TORTI-882321 format. One line per 10 residues: their letters; for each residue x, y, z of N, C-alpha, C, O, CB. Coordinates in steps of 0.001 Angstrom, whole numbers, plus 524288, in hexadecimal, padded with zeros to 5 digits. Atoms other than C-alpha are relative to their C-alpha. Glycine has a CB too. Layout:
<pts>
a = X,Y,Z,X,Y,Z,X,Y,Z,X,Y,Z,X,Y,Z ~ ...;
</pts>
This chain:
<pts>
mkarghappl = 80345,7FB62,80000,80000,80000,80000,8036D,804D7,80000,807B2,804D5,80236,7FC4A,80002,804B8 ~ 7FD19,7FB1E,7FFFB,8047C,80DBF,7FD97,7FF36,802B6,80536,7FAE8,802D2,8075A,7FE49,80392,7FB71 ~ 8005C,7FD15,7FB21,80788,81588,809A1,7FE10,80581,7FED5,7FF81,807D5,7FAE1,8055A,80027,802D9 ~ 801E6,7FAAC,8008A,80077,82268,80B59,802AC,80367,80412,8045A,8018C,8082D,7F9F8,80040,80096 ~ 7FDE4,7FC55,7FC34,80599,82E6E,811FD,805B4,7FEE8,80122,808DD,7FE47,7FD90,7FCE1,7FFCE,80502 ~ 7FA96,8008C,7FE5C,81203,82C92,819CF,801B2,7FA5C,800DD,80642,7F96B,8020C,800DA,80306,804E4 ~ 7FEA4,80574,7FEF0,81193,81DBC,81B2E,8038D,7FDDE,7FBB9,8021D,7FDEA,7F722,7FB09,7FC9F,80075 ~ 7FC82,80238,803F6,81D48,81782,8146C,7FDD7,7FAD1,7FE01,7FAAB,7F85B,800A6,8058E,7FF3A,8023F ~ 801CD,8050B,80206,81B00,80B97,80BC1,8014B,7FBA0,803E4,80578,7FB9F,80647,80285,7FED8,7FA9A ~ 7FF48,80455,7FC5C,8197A,7FF43,813E1,7FCF0,7FB5C,7FE00,7F868,7FBE9,7FC7D,7FE40,8017F,805A2;
dagtasaffa = 802D7,804B0,80177,81604,7F14F,81061,7FF54,7FC8B,804CB,801ED,7FD4C,808C4,802DD,7FD07,7FB96 ~ 80144,8035D,7FB8F,81095,7E6B8,81932,804BE,7FCE4,801D3,80554,7FBF1,80681,7FB91,7FC47,7FE92 ~ 7FB63,80300,7FE82,81D5A,7DF00,818E2,803AD,8031E,80370,805B1,80119,8074F,802DD,7FE27,7FB32 ~ 7FC95,7FC9B,7FCE6,82557,7EA6C,81E0A,7FD99,800F5,80563,8004C,800B2,8095B,800F5,80544,7FD26 ~ 802A8,7FF13,7FB04,81B3A,7ED68,82883,80021,7FB10,8035E,80119,7FB61,80811,7FA4B,801C4,7FF12 ~ 7FFE1,804EE,7FD17,81A81,7DEFE,82C6F,80562,7FF0E,80255,805D9,7FD6F,806D6,7FE76,7FB69,7FC74 ~ 7FAA6,800C8,7FE1A,8294E,7DE48,82D99,80133,803A4,80490,803AE,8020D,8085D,803F3,800E5,7FB90 ~ 7FF25,7FC4A,7FBBF,82996,7EA8B,8360A,7FD9A,7FDEC,8050C,80039,7FDAD,80911,7FDAD,80566,7FEA0 ~ 8029D,801AD,7FB3C,81F8F,7E548,83FA4,8020E,7FABF,801F5,80259,7F9E7,806AF,7FA29,7FFA9,7FF16 ~ 7FDC3,80507,7FE62,82541,7D782,83FB4,80511,800DA,80306,80647,7FDE3,8069D,80102,7FC78,7FB32;
shvpeewfag = 7FB04,7FEFC,7FD58,83243,7DD64,843F5,7FF52,8032E,80504,802E8,80359,80836,803B2,802DC,7FC54 ~ 800CB,7FCAE,7FB6B,82C56,7E662,84E50,7FC52,7FDB2,8041C,7FCBF,7FEFE,808B8,7FDEE,8052A,7FE48 ~ 803D2,80234,7FC57,82141,7DE7D,85474,80284,7FB69,802E9,804AB,7F7E2,80072,7FAEC,7FE34,7FD11 ~ 7FDCB,80461,7FD0D,825B8,7D58A,85F82,7FD93,7FAC3,7FE58,7F8D3,7FA4D,7FDBD,7FF2D,800DF,805E0 ~ 801D0,80522,801D6,824D8,7C743,85B4D,7FBF7,7FD88,8039A,7F885,7FAB2,801D0,80496,7FC57,7FF6D ~ 80388,8028B,7FC45,81DB1,7C352,867BC,7FA76,80240,7FFDE,7F6EE,8000E,80249,80231,8007F,8057A ~ 80532,7FDC3,80033,81228,7CC1A,864A5,7FC23,7FC9D,7FD00,7F7B5,7FBE4,7FEBA,8003D,80551,7FD97 ~ 803B2,80299,8037C,80C38,7C409,859B1,80200,7FAAB,7FE4E,806B5,7F9B1,7FE3F,7FEEE,80361,7FB39 ~ 7FEB1,8051D,8023B,80BE8,7B62E,85466,7FF69,8006A,7FA1A,7FB2D,8019A,7F828,7FC6D,7FB87,8024C ~ 80043,7FFBA,805B0,80F2D,7B5EB,84609,80111,8056B,7FDFD,8020A,8090E,800FB,7FAC2,7FE35,7FE1D;
plevslddme = 7FEBC,7FAF8,8026E,8114F,7C0E0,83C6A,7FBB6,8040E,800E8,7F72B,802BD,801C7,800E3,7FF49,7FA23 ~ 803AD,7FBAB,7FF87,80AE5,7CE27,83D93,7FD02,800AD,7FAEC,7FEFD,7FF76,7F6B7,802DB,80518,80172 ~ 802FF,7FE4E,80490,80028,7D273,8345B,800C7,805E6,7FFA9,7FF31,808BE,80332,7F9F3,7FE75,8006C ~ 7FF14,7FA69,800AA,80441,7DFC7,82F32,7FD1B,801CC,7FB21,7FE18,7FFE3,7F6D4,805F9,80140,7FF99 ~ 80300,7FDAE,8044D,7FAC8,7E795,826BC,80114,805CD,7FFFE,80222,80819,80415,7F9FE,7FEE1,80089 ~ 7FF00,7FA69,8001B,7FC9B,7F564,821FF,7FD56,80298,7FB6D,7FC01,80020,7F785,805C7,8010D,7FFCE ~ 8018B,7FCA2,8044F,7F7AC,80063,819BA,8033D,804EF,80081,80731,804E8,8033F,7F9F3,80136,8000B ~ 7FCC8,7FB47,7FFE0,7FC9B,80E3C,817D3,7FF69,80328,80505,801F8,80731,80596,7FEAC,80365,7FB6D ~ 800BD,7FD2F,7FB21,7F7F9,81280,82564,8013C,7FCD4,804DC,80287,7FF11,808EA,7FA91,801E1,8004F ~ 7FFC7,80330,7FB44,7F90E,806F3,82EAB,802AF,7FACB,7FEF1,8024B,7F895,7FAB1,7FA7F,7FF13,80227;
ilvvgrlvrd = 7FDCE,80545,7FFFE,800AC,7FA96,8319C,7FD43,7FD1D,8046D,7FD3F,7FEF3,808DE,80632,80006,800B6 ~ 802B2,8032B,7FC19,7F8F1,7F011,838C5,80330,7FB13,800FA,80460,7F825,7FD5A,7FA58,7FE9E,7FE34 ~ 7FCDD,80482,7FE70,800A3,7E5C2,84040,7FCAB,7FCA1,8039A,7FAF3,7FE6D,807B8,80538,801BA,802C2 ~ 80335,80395,7FCED,7F92E,7D9E0,8455E,80310,7FAF8,800E3,80568,7F8D2,7FD47,7FAB0,7FEDB,7FD38 ~ 7FD5F,804E3,7FEB5,7FED0,7CE21,84C65,7FC52,7FC44,802BA,7F86F,7FDE8,80508,804C0,80105,80369 ~ 8032D,80409,7FD7D,7F92B,7C159,85161,80246,7FEBE,80552,806DB,7FD5A,805C7,7FFB1,7FB04,7FC96 ~ 7FE82,80174,7FAB2,7F9B5,7BF21,86008,7FE74,7FA57,800EB,7FA4B,7F8A4,7FF36,7FD67,803A9,8041D ~ 80156,8056E,7FEB9,7FA18,7B12E,864DC,7FF91,7FF9A,805E6,80311,80131,808C9,8042F,7FC0B,7FDCE ~ 800CA,800E7,7FA6C,7F4A3,7ADCA,871FF,7FE6B,7FA5E,80095,7FA36,7F8CE,7FED9,7FBCC,803C7,80268 ~ 8010D,80592,7FF6B,7F554,79F8C,87593,7FCB6,7FEE0,804CB,7FD44,80150,808E7,80510,7FCFB,8004C;
gpageavadt = 80325,801DA,7FBAA,7EB6C,798C2,87E00,80312,7FC0B,80339,807AF,7FB26,80237,7FAE3,7FD97,7FE04 ~ 7FD45,8038B,7FC70,7EEA9,78EDE,888AE,80266,7FB3A,7FD4F,80667,7F93F,7FF17,7FC4B,7FE32,80427 ~ 7FDEE,804A1,802AD,7F0C6,7839B,87F19,8035E,8017D,7FB4D,804B2,7FE23,7F81E,7FB84,7FC75,7FE3D ~ 7FCB2,7FE49,8044C,7F8D3,78BCD,875A6,7FCFE,8019C,7FB26,7FF56,8035F,7F756,803B6,7FBC9,7FE9F ~ 80310,7FE67,80490,7ED91,78E6D,86C4F,7FF1E,805DD,8002F,7FF01,8083C,8045E,7FAB2,7FD0D,7FFC6 ~ 800D6,7FA5D,80046,7EB3B,79C32,867AD,7FAA3,80156,80239,7F6D6,7FE86,80156,80080,801FB,7FA4E ~ 804E7,7FE30,7FDBF,7E0B3,7A392,86EFD,7FCA9,80248,7FBA2,7FE8E,80578,7F892,800F7,8041D,80468 ~ 80378,7FE1E,80418,7D4FD,7A629,86635,7FB78,8032F,8023F,7F86B,8056C,7FF47,7FDE7,7FB6B,7FCD5 ~ 80442,7FD24,7FD84,7CBB7,7AC71,8701B,80060,805CF,7FEA8,8046C,80846,7FF77,8001B,7FF33,805FE ~ 80009,7FA9A,801D4,7C7D6,7B9C1,86AE7,80167,803D8,80450,804BF,80734,80385,7FAB2,8015A,7FDC7;
qecigtieaf = 7FEEA,7FC4C,7FBC9,7C7DC,7C0E3,877F4,80599,7FF92,801F4,80810,80382,80333,7FC3D,7FF22,80481 ~ 7FA98,800B6,7FE4D,7D4DA,7BAFE,87BDE,803CF,80254,7FC06,807C8,8049F,7FD78,8012F,7FA2A,800D6 ~ 7FCB1,7FDB0,80412,7DAB6,7BF05,86ED0,7FFD9,805F4,80032,803E0,80881,7FF90,7FE48,7FE1A,7FA98 ~ 80061,7FA4B,7FF82,7D595,7CCE3,8705F,8035A,801D7,80490,80620,805BE,8041F,7FA3A,801BE,800C6 ~ 7FCC7,7FEAA,7FB7A,7DBE7,7CD45,87DD2,805CE,7FF98,7FECC,808E1,802E2,8007C,7FEA8,7FC7B,80493 ~ 7FA8B,800B6,8017C,7E8AC,7C823,8783A,801D9,80480,7FC98,80622,8068E,7FD56,800BF,7FACC,7FD23 ~ 7FE98,7FBAC,80375,7E8A6,7D27E,86D9C,80064,80515,80311,8041A,8080D,80254,7FBFC,8008F,7FB90 ~ 7FFE6,7FB2C,7FCEF,7E568,7DD72,87727,804CA,80027,80399,8072F,80445,8043F,7FAF3,80086,8033E ~ 7FB5B,80030,7FCA7,7F03E,7D8F5,88070,804E8,8011A,7FCC7,8085F,803F3,7FE82,80072,7FA9D,802BF ~ 7FB92,7FEF8,80371,7F9DD,7D8D2,8750F,80031,805C7,7FE97,80460,80826,7FE98,7FFAA,7FCA2,7FB05;
ressrgrrie = 80034,7FA7D,80192,7F567,7E658,870E4,8024B,80379,8044A,80564,806FD,80335,7FA4F,801A9,7FEC8 ~ 7FE15,7FCDB,7FBA5,7F811,7EBF3,87E61,805CC,7FF0E,8010F,808C1,802C5,801CF,7FCD9,7FED7,804E4 ~ 7FA95,80131,7FE98,804E8,7E4E9,880E9,803E9,801AB,7FBD4,80878,80298,7FD0B,80092,7FA3A,80103 ~ 7FC6B,7FEAC,80443,80AB2,7E84D,87397,7FFA1,805B3,7FE47,80273,8075B,7FAC1,7FEF4,7FC83,7FB64 ~ 80132,7FAAB,801C4,805B1,7F64E,8728C,804EB,8035D,7FF4F,805A7,805AB,7FB28,7FC53,802A1,803E0 ~ 7FB6B,7FCA1,80042,8127C,7FD5A,8757A,8039C,7FE9A,7FB7E,80550,80206,7F892,802F8,7FFBB,8050F ~ 7FC78,801B2,80431,81AC9,7F547,86C37,7FD70,800AA,7FAA8,8000E,80222,7F6E6,801A0,7FA41,800CE ~ 802B7,7FF39,804FC,81061,7F5A7,8617F,8002A,805B5,7FE5F,800CF,806E0,7F9C0,7FA50,7FE24,80061 ~ 7FFC9,7FA67,8012F,81030,80487,86267,80570,8016D,7FDF4,805E7,80462,7FA30,7FEA4,8034D,804EF ~ 7FAA0,7FEEB,801C9,81F16,804F8,86104,800DB,7FE0E,7FA68,802F6,800DC,7F71E,80404,7FD69,803B5;
iaaeaerayg = 7FF55,80245,8053E,81EF4,7FBF5,8552B,7FCE5,80326,7FC00,7FED4,80452,7F7C2,7FE3E,7FA2D,7FFEC ~ 80352,7FD00,80391,813AF,80376,84EFF,80261,80550,7FED9,8024F,8070D,7FA5E,7FA85,800AA,8024A ~ 7FDB0,7FAD2,800CB,81A7A,81091,85100,8049C,7FFA8,7FC37,8053B,80305,7F8D6,801C8,8025E,80546 ~ 7FB8E,800AC,8038D,826BA,80B88,84A3A,7FE1B,7FF0A,7FA67,80033,8014D,7F6B7,8037F,7FB6E,801D6 ~ 80227,8011E,80536,81EC4,80624,83ECD,7FD64,804D9,7FDAF,7FDE8,805DF,7F903,7FC09,7FB75,8004A ~ 8029E,7FB48,801EA,816C3,812AB,83DC5,803F9,80400,7FE14,80310,8069D,7FA25,7FC93,80266,80450 ~ 7FBE2,7FC68,801CC,82346,81AC5,83CD0,8025B,7FE0A,7FAD9,80360,80121,7F74F,8045A,80092,8043A ~ 7FD72,8023B,804A1,82907,8117F,832A4,7FC71,7FFF3,7FB36,7FE3B,800E0,7F6D7,801CF,7FA7A,8012A ~ 80376,800FE,80476,81D05,80F63,82A33,7FBA4,803FC,7FF42,7F8C8,803AD,7FB68,7FDA1,7FAC3,80091 ~ 803E4,7FBE8,800A3,8142C,81B31,82C63,7FA68,7FE15,80028,7F6F3,8006A,7FDC3,800E8,802BD,7FB07;
rkvawgarcg = 80544,8022D,7FF83,80868,812CD,82FE3,7FEF0,7FECC,805C2,8028A,7FD95,808B4,7FF5C,7FAF8,7FC91 ~ 80186,8019A,7FAC5,800F3,81054,83C6E,8004E,7FA0F,80054,7FFA1,7F757,7FC6B,7FA6B,801FD,8015F ~ 7FFBC,805A4,7FF29,80289,802C3,84249,7FB91,7FE6D,803A1,7FACE,800C5,807C1,80567,7FE59,8024E ~ 80428,80238,7FCCB,7F712,7FB06,84790,80181,7FA5D,8013E,80453,7F7DC,7FE42,7FA8B,8004C,7FD29 ~ 7FEB4,80546,7FE3B,7F801,7EE30,84EE8,7FAFF,7FCDA,800CC,7F6C8,7FF05,8019D,8033C,8002E,8051F ~ 8044F,80381,7FEDF,7EF44,7E274,85094,80223,7FAC2,801AD,806C6,7F9A3,8010F,7FC63,7FF69,7FB3F ~ 7FE74,80541,7FE5D,7EF7B,7D4BE,85609,7FB7F,7FC42,7FF18,7F6ED,7FDBF,7FF20,801B0,7FFEF,805D0 ~ 803D4,80435,8009F,7E898,7C7DA,853B1,8010D,7FBDC,80423,80586,7FACD,8058D,8003C,7FD97,7FA62 ~ 7FFB7,80463,7FC5B,7E5BD,7BD0B,85D58,7FB4F,7FC96,7FEC3,7F6DC,7FE65,7FEFC,80007,801DA,805F4 ~ 80451,80354,8019C,7DDB3,7B158,85930,7FD4F,8026D,7FB50,7FFDF,803D1,7F77D,7FC19,7FF2B,80483;
dvgllfthls = 80301,7FD9D,8043E,7D2D6,7B6AD,85087,7FF1B,805D3,800D0,7FC42,80846,7FDD0,7FACE,7FD46,7FF71 ~ 800DF,7FA86,7FEA2,7D379,7C438,856BF,80482,8034F,7FDF1,80913,801F8,7FEA2,7FF6C,800AB,80601 ~ 7FC1A,7FC3B,801B3,7DA8A,7CFA1,85075,7FE4B,8056B,8019C,7F9CF,806EA,800BC,800DB,7FFB8,7FA0F ~ 80126,7FAAE,7FE64,7DB3C,7DD5A,8560A,80431,803A2,7FDF1,808CD,80245,7FDDE,7FF96,80068,805FA ~ 7FC5E,7FBFD,801B9,7E171,7E9AC,85093,8004E,80435,80427,7FC72,80561,806C4,7FE56,80255,7FAAD ~ 7FF26,7FBDB,7FC2D,7E744,7F450,85925,800CE,8051C,7FD0D,803FF,80554,7F975,804C8,7FEC3,8039D ~ 7FF3A,7FAAD,801E0,7E60B,802CD,855C1,80195,80049,7FA42,80602,801B5,7F906,80412,802A8,80344 ~ 7FEDF,7FFC1,80598,7E53A,80203,846FA,7FCF8,80485,7FD8F,7F93C,80686,7FFD3,7FE99,7FAC1,7FD45 ~ 80268,7FB90,802A5,7E178,80C83,83D3F,7FACD,7FE83,7FD7D,7FA1B,7FA26,7FB98,803B1,8022C,7FBE0 ~ 804CC,80058,80305,7D3F2,80E50,837C1,80012,804CD,7FC86,7FF68,8092F,7FE62,7FAE5,7FFBB,80399;
vpamtrlwls = 7FF0D,7FBBA,803A1,7D5C3,81692,82BA3,7FB38,800D8,7FC8C,7F930,7FD1F,7FA49,804DF,7FEE4,7FCA4 ~ 80477,7FF05,8036C,7CAAE,81D4F,82456,80179,7FF28,7FA48,805E2,80034,7F8AD,7FDEF,80593,800CE ~ 7FF36,800C2,805A0,7C931,819D0,815FA,7FB56,80265,7FD2B,7F6DD,800DA,7FE0A,800A3,7FA08,7FE95 ~ 80426,7FD79,80302,7C171,8226E,80CD2,7FEB3,7FC9B,7FB49,8022C,7FA45,7F8EA,801A5,8059B,7FE40 ~ 80192,8030D,8048F,7B99D,81BBA,80238,7FB11,8025B,7FDA2,7F814,80508,80049,7FF19,7FA31,8017D ~ 804CB,7FE6B,802A3,7AF19,81EA3,7F841,7FCD6,7FB14,7FF01,7FEDF,7F73D,7FCF2,80128,80307,7FAC8 ~ 80356,80496,8009E,7A3B2,8153E,7F813,7FB21,80163,7FCE1,7F8F8,805A7,7FD62,7FE7A,7FDC1,8055C ~ 804EE,7FF7D,802D7,79836,8136D,7EEDE,7FB82,7FF2B,803D4,7FC4C,7FD33,80825,7FFB2,7FC06,7FB5C ~ 8049F,80097,7FCB9,78A71,8137E,7F462,7FF62,7FA5D,801D1,7FE7B,7F96E,80672,7FB1D,801C4,7FD0D ~ 800BA,8057D,7FE89,78990,8049C,7F422,803F3,7FE52,8042A,802B3,7FB23,8078B,8007F,7FC79,7FB2A;
qrlvldtlve = 7FC02,8014C,7FC21,79638,803C0,7FBEE,7FED1,80297,80542,7FFA9,8003F,8095F,8056B,801AC,7FE0B ~ 80179,7FD62,7FB21,7919E,80DC7,805EA,7FB6B,7FD33,8028E,7FB12,7FCEF,80758,7FE9B,805C4,7FEFA ~ 80470,802E8,7FDD4,7850C,805F6,80764,801C8,7FB0E,802D8,7FF6B,7F987,806BF,7FC25,7FE90,7FBA7 ~ 7FDD1,8048D,7FD3E,78D2B,7F9F4,80B10,801D2,801A9,8056B,800AB,7FF14,8094F,8049E,7FD88,7FCDC ~ 7FE19,7FE19,7FAF2,793BF,801DB,815BF,7FB77,80172,8038F,7FB83,80031,80834,8039C,804BB,7FF3F ~ 80489,7FE71,7FCDB,786C3,8077D,81A49,7FD0D,7FB40,80214,7FB13,7FB5D,80676,7FC4F,8036D,7FCC2 ~ 80294,804D2,7FE34,780ED,7F9CD,81B18,802EC,7FDB3,804A4,80080,7FBE5,80862,7FFAD,7FBF0,7FB85 ~ 7FCE0,801FF,7FBA3,78C29,7F58D,823E2,7FF2C,80351,804E3,7FF13,80141,8093B,805D6,7FFE5,7FE89 ~ 800FC,7FC8C,7FB88,789C2,8016C,82C8C,7FA8A,7FF0E,8022B,7F9DD,7FE70,806E4,800A6,805CB,7FE69 ~ 80571,800B2,7FE4A,77AF4,7FFAB,82CFB,7FF21,7FAC0,802B1,7FBD1,7FA4E,80625,7FC52,8007B,7FB59;
sgvaksrsda = 800AC,80531,7FDB2,77C5F,7F148,83066,80305,7FF6A,8051D,80277,7FB76,807CA,801BD,7FBD2,7FC26 ~ 7FD03,80047,7FB27,7858B,7F447,83BBD,8053F,7FD3E,7FF76,80806,7FC92,80354,7FCD9,7FD4E,8040F ~ 7FAEE,8027F,800E1,7913E,7ED6C,83593,80456,80404,800C1,80893,802B4,8029D,8004A,7FD8D,7FA72 ~ 7FC27,7FBCB,7FF95,7985E,7FA8A,8354E,7FD74,804C3,80275,7F8B3,80571,80230,80251,80161,7FA94 ~ 801FD,7FB48,7FD69,79715,80757,83CC5,7FF7A,804A0,7FC4F,7FC59,8082A,7FD36,8038B,8017A,80479 ~ 7FFE2,7FB96,8039C,799C9,81050,83147,801A3,7FE04,7FAA0,8032F,7F980,7FA0C,803CA,8045E,801F8 ~ 7FE1A,80184,80530,79CF7,81035,822CA,805CD,7FEBB,8002B,80792,7FB11,7FD9B,7FEF6,8045D,7FC04 ~ 7FA61,800F9,7FF83,7AB4E,810F0,8266A,800FD,7FA92,80255,80440,7F7A0,80061,8029A,80443,8036D ~ 7FF88,80520,7FD82,7A9F7,8051D,82F58,7FE41,7FBB5,7FC37,8009E,7F787,7FC05,7FCB9,7FFCC,80518 ~ 801EB,803D4,803D1,7A22A,7FE0A,824BF,80407,7FF01,7FBB8,804C5,7FA8C,7FA12,7FADB,801E3,7FD8F;
lawcvrmver = 7FBFD,800A4,803FD,7ACC8,80082,81AAF,80493,7FCD1,80221,806AB,7F974,7FF69,801E6,8055B,7FE0D ~ 7FBD0,80314,7FD92,7B71A,7FB4E,8241D,7FE51,7FA4E,80078,8017F,7F6CC,7FFA4,80171,8023C,80575 ~ 8020D,80555,7FFA3,7AE68,7EF4B,82646,80061,7FD54,7FAAC,801E6,7F8C7,7FA5B,7FA3F,80005,801FA ~ 7FFAF,80236,8054B,7ADC0,7ED2D,81782,805A0,7FE99,7FE97,806A0,7FA7B,7FC51,7FDC8,803DF,7FBF8 ~ 7FA7D,80112,80120,7BC80,7EE1D,81652,801CD,7FB27,802FC,80497,7F7E3,800D2,80373,804C4,80173 ~ 7FE91,804A6,7FCF7,7BE28,7E420,82152,7FDC4,7FB11,7FD8B,8005D,7F706,7FD70,7FE15,80082,805A9 ~ 80262,80496,8028D,7B4B5,7DAE9,81A54,80310,7FE7C,7FB1E,8040E,7F9DD,7FA3C,7FA3B,8011E,7FE8E ~ 7FCE6,80121,804AD,7BC59,7DC09,80DA7,80538,7FDB2,801A0,806FA,7F9D1,7FF64,800D1,80500,7FCA7 ~ 7FAEF,801E1,7FE21,7C91D,7DA39,81506,7FF9A,7FA52,801D6,802ED,7F71C,80082,80206,80380,80479 ~ 800AC,8053F,7FDD8,7C410,7CE14,81C00,7FED8,7FBFD,7FBB7,800C1,7F794,7FBE9,7FB99,7FFFC,8040C;
nldewldelr = 801C4,803C0,803F6,7BE11,7C7DA,80FF8,80381,7FFBC,7FB37,802F2,7FC30,7F805,7FA96,80158,7FE4E ~ 7FCB6,7FFFC,804A4,7C863,7CB37,80601,805CB,80004,80156,808F2,801FE,7FE49,7FEB9,804AB,7FCA7 ~ 7FA93,7FFF6,7FE4B,7D518,7C915,80D96,803B7,7FDE2,7FBE2,807C2,8003F,7FACB,8008E,7FCE3,804EF ~ 7FC80,80272,803D5,7DAF3,7C00F,80358,800BF,8038F,7FB45,80523,80457,7F978,7FDD4,7FAA4,7FE41 ~ 7FFB2,7FC8F,80484,7D7B5,7C935,7F819,8031B,804ED,80148,80655,806A2,7FE27,7FA84,80172,7FE1D ~ 7FD2C,7FB55,7FE6F,7DCAC,7D520,7FF97,805D1,7FEDF,800B7,80915,8021D,7FF52,7FDB3,80235,80508 ~ 7FA7D,80176,7FF72,7E956,7CDF8,80305,802A2,7FFA1,7FAAE,8070C,80169,7F9FE,80086,7FAC7,802EC ~ 7FDDD,8006F,8054C,7EB5C,7CAD4,7F4A5,800B5,8056B,7FD8C,804A0,8066C,7FAF2,7FC64,7FC9A,7FC8C ~ 7FFAD,7FAAD,8020A,7E8A8,7D8FC,7F0FA,8048C,802F5,8027B,80777,805A3,7FFC1,7FADA,802EE,800F8 ~ 7FBA5,7FD60,7FD53,7F22E,7DE18,7FB4E,8053C,7FDF4,7FE0E,808EC,800F7,7FD65,7FF97,7FF3F,805F5;
salshvedvr = 7FB36,80253,8020C,7FC8D,7D4A8,7F665,8013E,80245,7FA9D,805B9,80398,7F977,7FF7D,7F9FB,7FFB3 ~ 7FF37,7FDCB,8053B,7FA95,7D98C,7E886,801D9,805AC,80067,80544,8074E,7FD71,7FAE4,7FFAC,7FCC1 ~ 7FE61,7FA96,7FF4C,7FBD5,7E7A3,7ED3F,805B0,80061,801C1,80880,803EC,80020,7FC79,802B2,803F4 ~ 7FA89,7FFD4,7FE4D,808A9,7E494,7F3FE,803A1,7FEE0,7FB6E,807E9,8010C,7FB2C,800FA,7FC10,80472 ~ 7FCDC,80107,804AB,80DCA,7DF0B,7E720,8004A,804E2,7FC8F,80464,80604,7FA53,7FDB4,7FB5C,7FCE0 ~ 80007,7FB22,80306,809C8,7EBA8,7E039,803D5,803DD,8026F,806D5,80660,7FFA3,7FA68,80265,7FFC4 ~ 7FC62,7FC72,7FD55,81128,7F392,7EA84,805A6,7FE67,7FEFA,808FB,801C5,7FE2B,7FEEA,80015,805EC ~ 7FAAF,801E1,80123,81D41,7EAFE,7E860,801AD,8019D,7FA83,8060D,80375,7F9C1,8004E,7F9FF,80093 ~ 7FEC3,7FE9B,8056A,81CBC,7ED50,7D9AC,800F0,805E4,7FF9F,8049D,80793,7FD04,7FB84,7FE4D,7FC3C ~ 7FF51,7FA48,80013,81B27,7FBFF,7DBBB,80550,8018C,8023C,807FD,804E6,8000F,7FB99,802B2,80320;
rrgpg = 7FAFE,7FEAF,7FD8A,82701,7FC63,7E4D1,80499,7FEBC,7FC78,80886,80184,7FC89,80097,7FD1A,80528 ~ 7FBB9,80193,80370,82F75,7F561,7DAC1,80029,80344,7FB03,8040D,80328,7F830,7FF7F,7FA3E,7FEA0 ~ 8004E,7FCDF,804C5,82B30,7FEA2,7CFE6,80378,804CA,8003A,805C7,805FB,80446,7FA70,801A6,7FF03 ~ 7FCC3,7FB48,80020,8323F,80ADF,7CBA4,7FDC7,80439,8039E,7F908,804C9,80421,8006B,8021C,7FA5E ~ 801A1,7FBD6,7FC59,831D1,81621,7D555,7FE02,80482,7FD04,7FC70,8086D,7FF53,80476,801BC,8038B;
</pts>
């Protein structure tokens, strides 16, 4: 993606390498999930909490407690790492954690997006509001984006991969 404003160019591989080298290994099990756009870097890790017989805890409330405890105990170091990344890459850093089937994000950006919609599209949003699925047209549009994201993950991954190849070709081209 092209960076806007003062944010220097950054790809997911570079961001992943930065956080892999700065995040303490004992915080998460497995590799970090690092996502980014021109305004924010989101870093999510999987927490493992073993039960008495060594099996992973799957209880939702226990996982929420595990995530909240991690959030509090790691706050100072996460702020330090985020500040360093924000200086280097010109983007805000948000954090999240997963435990079992539970995933929570900490202090992430919610960015307005302007769009033009036809009447039929506005009626879809209004139906979501009138039915109580969403509180506002803005909330309804975010709900629609989440539905597309959830149902088209494979297609979106393929599209993002293709875009990264386009960026590679552009970088190799004449200046």
